[in-house]
N, C-alpha and C positions, 0 to 999 in steps of 0.2 A: 491282847488275845492268841498270844506265841506263850507256849510255857517257860515264863522266868526260869522259875524255878530247877526245872526238870532238865534247860541248857545248860546252865552254872553248874549243875550236879556233875554231867559228863565230865563238865572240863575241868573241872577238880579232882576227877578221878582220872583222867587221861594226861594230867599236867602238873608239873607243881610249879611251872615258869606264870608268876602273880600277872609279869605287866604283858602276856602273852592273852591270859582267860579276861583280864581287864578289857584288852584292844577289840577282843572276841566277842565279850559281852555289849560294846560299843555299838558293836554294828548289828550285834542282835535286836539292841534296843532301836536303832534307825529303824531298820525293817519292820520294825513291830509298829514304827510310827505310820511308816509308808501307807502298811498296810488298812491303822489306822484313822488314817488321813481319806486315806482313797475309797473308805467306809466299804472293807468288804465285809459279806455277812457271813462269811463262812471259809475256813481256811482250803478249802478244796476248791474255793470260784477264782482263788489267788492265781492274775492272769499274767502270763508274760509280760506285757505289758508293763505293772504293778514293780517286778525283777526290775525291769528297765528304769523306772522311776529310782529305784535304790541305789541302781550304778549312778544314773547321770546327775546325782545330788551330791557326787565326788568328785564330779570330774573334772573340777579346779585341780586335782593333783593326781599325777599319775603313780606314785608312791599309796596312794589312797587306794585307789581303783585295784591295783595288786592286793590290800590288802583287805577291800569289799569282795571279792573274786575268792579270795581262800576261804572268807568265813563261809562263803554261800557252797565252797566244795564240804568243809567239816559239817556245814550245818544239814547239808542231804545226807551224810555216811552217820551224824545223830539220828537223823529221823528213820533211817535205814535199820538202824542197829537200837532205838529205844522207842519209836515211836511210831511205828510202822504204819499205824491207820492216817497216817498224814503222807501216803503213796505217793498220793496226788500233787499234794505241794512242791516232793522232791522231783517229781515227774516235770512239774513245771520249768522249776528252776535249772533242770539238769537241760532241759530244750531248750530255754533262752538263750544259754552259757556256748552251747555247743552251737548255736545259731549263730550267736555274736563270731563263736571262733572262727565258725567257717568267715565269717564278713571278714574279719579283720584278715586271714589270708587271700582273702578274691582281692581285697583291696590293697593288698600290698604288692602283690604281683601284678595288678596293672597299674601300680604307682612308677614300680622297677619297668616294667615293659613302655609306658610310655616317657619315661627318664632317656630309653636308646634314644639319638639321635643318628639317622643312618649315615653314614659317611659318603660327601658328596663324591664326584666319580675323578675332580680336578685336585684332588685334596697331593701332598707331593710327601710322603713319607722321611722320615729321617732315615737318611742310608745305611745306618748302622744295625735297624732290625731286618732289612729285608734276607737279612742272608742269600740263599739262592732265588728269591724270588727278584721277579721284576716290579718295577712300581704298581704297573696295572695289576700283576698276579696280587699282589699284597692287598690294594685295596679290595681288588673283585672279594677276594676268600673273609676280608676282616667286616666287608658288608655281610659277606652268607653268615659268617659268626656272629651277627648282630641278630640277625634274621633267624638265626636257630634257638637264642636264647629268651628272644620275642617269640619264638612256638610254643615250646618249654613254658612260657610264664600263661600262654591262651589255655594249655593243656590242666595245667595246675588249678586256673582258676575255676573248669569245670567241678572241679574232687580236689581241693586241697590236701585231706585226710588223705586220697592215694597217693601222695606224695610224700607225705609222712610230717605236714604240717602242723602245726601245734596245735591240739585239741583240748588245750591248755589255754590261763590268760599267760601270755608271755612278755617280755619289751619289743620292738621292731628290730633288735640284732637274730634275733630269733626267726625271722622270715628270708634271713640271707642267706637262703640254704641252696639255689640256683648255683649261686657267684661264687657262696662260700664253698661246695664244692669244687668246679671250675679250677678256682686260684689254687686253693688245696693240692689238684692234682699235679699243677706243673710245678709248687715249691714244694712239693713231696718226690719228684719226679726227676726224671733222665728223658732228655728229647733229642729223638734220634729218627730221623729221614722218614716224616711223618708219624711217628709213635711217640707217645708220652710212655717211660716204662717208670710207674710208683711205686715205693717203697710201703708196703702193709702197715710196717708198725712203726713208720713215721708217721706216714698220714694217719693211723689211729688215735694217735698222740696228738697230733696238732691241734692246737689252739679253737681255731674256729671250728675244727669240728667238732671235738668232743662236748662241744654242748649243744650239737643236734642227735634228736630220735631219730630211733629205726632209720640209719641208712640206707640200708636194704630196699625201701621206698623209693629212694632218690636214685639207686642204681637203676633200678627197674625205669623207672623213667626218666633216665638218659637214653637206654638201652632204648625205648619206644619209640625213641623222639628222635633215634639216631646216633646219639653220640655213642658206641662202642665199648664196654667197659666189660673187658675179659679176666674172669680168674679171680673176679672181687670176691675174698672168701676169709673169715679172720686169721684161716691158721695157714695162708696162703703169704708167703714171704715177697710175694711184688703181683702186681695185675696190668694190666694195659689199657689205654686209653685213644683208642683211634676214630675214625670218620670217612668212612667207606667212601662216600662220596665226594667229598674232597678234603684230602687229606694235609693242601694247603693254610684249613683251619686249624690242626694242630698247629704249625708253625707258627702263625700269626697271634694263637695263643698265646704259645709260650714264650713269646716278645714283647707282646705286652705288658703280662703279669710280670715277667722280668724286670722292664725298665720302669714299675712303678714301684716296684719293691727297690730299685734304687733312687731313685728319683722323691718319692714323697715321704714325708717326717711324720704329720699328724693323721690319727683317724679319721677326723672332717673330711678331708680330701680323698683318702682313700676309702670312703665312704660315697665319696662322689663319685670318683674312678669306676669303684667298682657297681653300681647301680646304673652310670651311663655308659659303660664301652665308651667312652670318647675317644674319637681317632687326636683331638687337640694335645694328647699325653703322647703320642706318638709322631706328631707331624714334623716337621723338618724347621727347626724354630727360624732360621731366618724368614717363613712364610708370617711370621706370628710380628704383630706388634705389640700385644701384649700379654701377661703371662699365660700358661696353658691353664692352670686353675682357673683364671680370670675368666677366659673364654668356654672352658666347658662349661661353668654357671650361665655366662650368659644365654649360651645354646638353649639352657635350660627355662629361661626367662620370655616374661611377656617382652613386647616391642616397649611400653611406656615404664618397666622398669631399665631396662636396655638404653633406654636416650638419660634415666639418672643416673644408672652408674658409669655411665661413661664422663661424665657431666665430675659425677662423686670423684671417678676417679684422677683428676685434673688436679680437681681444688682439695683431694689428698696430699697431691705428688707437689702442690706449693705449698704447702706449711709440711714438704720432706714428711710425710707418710707414705710407707709402700706396703705393699700387700706380704703380709708375714707368711713366709713359707712354712714354718714351722707351726702353722695353728692359721691359715688362710680361712676358714669359716666359722661363723660364730652365728651363731643362731640362728639359722640357714640364711647369714648375711656375708658379703665378701668383708673383711678384719682386713683394716690396714692401722699400723703403727709405726710408732718412733718411739724406743724405747719401751718404758712400759705403758706408756698413753695409745689409747683406741681411738681412732675416728670415728664418726659420726656409724652407725651400724643403719641400712639400709636393706630390707628383703623382699622377699612373699612368702604367702603361705596358704594352704588354703584355708579358706571359713565357710563351710554351708557349702562345699563344693566349685567354690569361685577362688581364683589365684586370686591374691588381694595384697596390694604391697605396703608396708607398714616401715618403719621408724621407732627401734627401741628406745628411749633417751631416760637419764635421770635428773631430773633438776633440785637442786636445793637453793642456791643464792642468786639466781635471776629473778627473783618474781620483785624484788627492790630497786633492784641493778638496771633492769631492762621491763622496768612495767606496762608502758607504749607497748612496746615489742610481741611481749605475754600475751598484753589482751587482745591484739590480734590474732593471735593463735588459739586465745584460750572463741572469740567467738565461733571462728571456723568449725573446733574441733573439741565443744563442750562435754561432751562425754569423756577426753583423754582428761580430762582435770577434775573429774568427777572423785568426792572422796573414796576410797575403797579400802580402809585399814579396817583391819577386823576380818580376813576370809580365814585367817589361820585360828581364830578366835579367840585371841588374845589381845584384842581394844585395850585395855587395860595396862596389858602390862608393859614393864619397860621393853623397848624393841629398838638396836641400834639402824635397824630398815624403816622404821619409819620415818617418815618426809612431815612438817607442818608447813603451810603456808597460805597466807592471805591471797585470796583473789574475787573482787567484784564484790568486796564490802563482807567478806565469810571466810572464816577460817576452815583449812582443811584438812587432814590426815590423810596419808596414802602411804601404800607399800611400796618400798621402792623393790621388790620384785614385779609389780603392775603396773608400776608407773614408768617411765611418759609413753604408752601406746600411741601412734596416729596412723590410723589407716586411711588407705588411698590417696596420698599427698602427694600434691602434683610436684614439678618438676620445680615451682617457686615454694611451694611450701617448701620443700627440702632444704632450699636456700635460707628461707628464714628459718630451720628450726635447726639446723649448722652455724647461725650467727649466735643463736641462742648458748648451744652446744661449745663451741668455741669460746664464747665468754665464761660461761659454767665452770669449762675443762682449763681455764686462762694457760690455753693454746696458742702459741707464738711459730 
């Protein structure tokens, strides 16, 4: 139904990159297939649902989703220039994309707001962070900082684009705008008596700030919610950050960010600390039985996952595995390591709006050596062991990630990237999975 030749001619005139042209045509044909399959009678009647079906078909890969949105952006430009009679189709695509990007922003800030665990009244702060504040003053100001950030997220959720949130497809890091700005104020500033004086040149060239567009909208949002940014101008040598309602907020914000800069080594730990504004990182270590990274993660976990993780922590310790301070989280799971070996990964992720516990393992050799125990898990988690090779479209191509195994009298071919996921396991299930994992990986 779509004009294949016209679009291909447009691409050839616009670019000499043959690989990109082939990629765009692949998505063009896919979009055309969706329209045909959905029995659209005229292009003017293509709906946002049809465009959604097009995106949904590639959501197995974030890379493919990015490429699909890139195609839609370029295709609407093509329509505007070469096929204005299809204006209604371009408008439908643009409406769908903007709605989707706005939803991304709302979902992102909601997740970040929900990740903030309020600091309890009785927390003992490590004395080295208190400065001129008492423990009570520090805790009170830190809670107020958490509430201020949550207030910003609530305002952003009403209209993400007003705060400069992406009106285009982007990866998750581009939704860290609030925290990236707050942290950069500290990194690029000097604190003194309730005021941060920020070096403008250093701030504007700071890595986490350069990726964010429309910084002036963030500054306007901060000022609207009470965090005063004065003198922010590209021509200025510096600007100041204050909070008139309680200057102690700037003091605790400075202490928190400086501590993370000195103690955290891996981006995954940074992401957790930035999203959660967790007091665990500045709590007196003598009051903690576990590492701050472990406790911060557990504060955001369900009771069921906490039960599993406390048991798994002890099991890992039994085999001399420790939380990897240089890389504490992997696939949203706590990562225990011993040398190059990684212990069983167990975590939690959102599936259709529900926090779902999962474990991700790769089995290759235990199907024959531990047949009886594999069959017990197979009967309880039959979907886990279904053949899934071919998602990349190359089922007949050589692939080092392909797993062959026999189970229940049938041969299976699985992709190691997709296998094996166990969803909603109980603690007893985790114990059974760990037994096979230890055998598979020869852990002693």
